[in-house]
C-alpha positions in Angstrom: 8.4 -144.0 123.5 6.8 -147.2 124.6 4.2 -147.0 127.4 5.4 -149.2 130.3 2.1 -149.4 132.2 0.1 -152.6 132.1 -3.1 -150.8 132.8 -4.8 -148.4 135.1 -4.5 -150.6 138.2 -0.9 -151.6 137.9 2.5 -150.0 138.5 5.1 -149.0 135.9 7.6 -151.6 135.0 11.0 -151.0 133.5 10.7 -154.2 131.4 8.2 -154.4 128.6 5.4 -156.8 129.2 5.8 -159.9 127.1 2.9 -161.0 124.9 3.3 -164.7 125.7 2.9 -165.6 129.3 5.7 -168.1 130.1 3.9 -169.6 133.0 1.3 -171.0 130.6 4.0 -173.3 129.2 4.1 -175.1 132.6 0.7 -176.6 132.0 -0.4 -179.4 129.7 -3.0 -178.6 127.0 -5.6 -180.5 129.0 -4.8 -178.4 132.1 -5.0 -175.2 130.1 -8.4 -176.2 128.6 -9.6 -177.0 132.1 -8.5 -173.6 133.3 -10.4 -172.0 130.4 -13.5 -174.0 131.2 -13.3 -173.2 134.9 -12.9 -169.5 134.0 -15.9 -169.6 131.6 -18.1 -171.4 134.3 -17.1 -168.8 136.9 -17.9 -165.9 134.6 -21.3 -167.4 133.8 -22.0 -167.9 137.5 -21.0 -164.3 138.3 -23.3 -163.0 135.5 -26.1 -165.2 136.8 -25.7 -163.8 140.3 -25.6 -160.2 139.0 -28.7 -160.7 136.8 -30.5 -162.4 139.7 -29.6 -159.5 142.0 -30.9 -157.0 139.4 -34.2 -158.9 138.9 -34.7 -159.2 142.7 -34.1 -155.5 143.1 -36.5 -154.7 140.3 -39.2 -157.0 141.8 -38.8 -155.4 145.2 -39.0 -151.9 143.6 -42.1 -152.9 141.7 -43.7 -154.5 144.8 -42.9 -151.4 146.9 -44.3 -149.1 144.2 -47.5 -151.1 143.9 -47.9 -151.3 147.7 -47.6 -147.6 148.1 -50.6 -146.9 145.8 
């Protein structure tokens, strides 16, 4: 039996999920490339923010630890 769920955060669908997303055909190759570049840039920005938050937290933790001695 085929599993109809698209993942843990979705609902069951009676139709199998197609491998090719038809909505992608509505864009030109240039638009698709631009969407991929935008997605890549957004992911790098998100990673940068998360790394910055971790480094800031670590520096605050180190400063608090050094200040308590």
